[in-house]
N, C-alpha and C positions, 0 to 999 in steps of 0.2 A: 505493499500500499504507499510505502513513502515515496518510491519513484513517480507515482501516478501524483503524488499531491504536489511535488514540486513542478510537474508538467502544468498541472492547472492553476497554479499561482497567479502568472501573468494573464491567463485569461479571466481568473476570478477577478484581479486586480482593473483589469478592464471593463468587466461587467458591472462593477462595483462604482466605477467613475460614470459609466451609462446609467446606473441606477438614480446617482445624485444629482446630473443633471436634470433628469427626468421630472426628480422631487422639486429641484429648485423651480424648473420650468411651471410645475402644476401650483406651488405656492405663489408663485407671481401672477397666476392667473385667480387664484382663490383671492388675492388681493384687491385686483381689478374689479371682479365680478363683486365683491365686499363694497368697493367703492362706488360702484355704479347704483347698488342696491340702497346704500346709505344717501346719496344724492336724489334717488329717486322719491324716499320717502321724506327728506327735507326739503327738496327745492318743489316738486312735483304733488307732493302731498299723495302718494299713492302707497297703501300698506303694501308691502311685498311679502315681508315676514310672517309667517304663522305664529301668532302669539301664543306661548306656552300655556298649557292647560285649557285651553279650549277645546269643546265637544265640537265632534264632527256632526 
């Protein structure tokens, strides 16, 4: 098993970098979407978020 781990190490490091980049991109998108929702709720007075505890 030891030789296999050594061969996979560069591939795993590359996969980690790819996943970190995807995570960063997703976090930026979430930040932008939250900003748009905040703007709509504040400026346009449009309720977008579901209120906690409301019944359907």
